[in-house]
N, C-alpha and C positions, 0 to 999 in steps of 0.2 A: 726965675720966671720967663716961660715961653712966649716970646715974642710974635711969631707968627709958624705956619706949617707949609710945608709946598711937597707937590708930587713932581718928580724931575721924570724927566721920557729919553728915549734915545731917539727921535725922531718927532718932527712936528706932526706926522699922521697920527701917530699914539694921543700927542698932546691934543690933538682934536676931535679924537675918538671920544678920548676920557672926557673932555668938554660936553660934548653934546649928552654924553649916556647921563652925567650930573644934573645936566638942566632938564633932560628928560624926566629925572627923579625928584626934580626940583630940592637939590642939594647946593646949597650956596657954595659957587668958585669964582676966580675970577684969573684971566689968563695973565701972567707976567714974566718978564724977562728972567730967564735962569740966570743968579750970580755966578760970575765968572769963578769964585773958591769953590764952586761945588763941581762942574761939569762942562767942558766945551762940547758935547755931543748933540744938544739941542738947545736953541735960543729959546724955548718956552717951557715954561713951567705952570701950574696950579696952585695957586693960592687958596687955601680952605681954613675953616673954622674950625677949633682945637674939639668942639661938639661934635662935629661931623666925622672924625677921626676913624672912630668902630664902621659907621655906614660906609666911608670910602674903603675900610680895607674889605668890607662884606661884597662893594659892588664890583671893586679890583678881580675876587677869587670868583663872585657867581657868573659874570661877564667874559671872566677870562681876559681881560684887559693887559696890555703891556705897558711895563712902567721900568724905568731905571731904579730907582728909590724913592722912598718918602725921607724929608730931612723936616728937621726944624730949627730954629734960629733962638739962643739963648743966650744973655750977655755979648751980641755982636757975633756969636760964632754959630755954625753952621754944624748939624749933627745929624748921623743916619739914626732911623728907627730900626 
């Protein structure tokens, strides 16, 4: 069972740009610290709901937003999509 979804970034600017766009589009999200088990490149990630995964992928592509990767957490471990 998937516990959560995260978008991970290369830098803080990318995270803030994505957060702003998701808020403009009324897609629920929350800025959270990036787990050190995933990456050390950026301290901020965006947590989002599973039902928004398709919309978020579309937003990333449509607005050419830069991300490092999308991860999900299952049984206490993180996996990339």
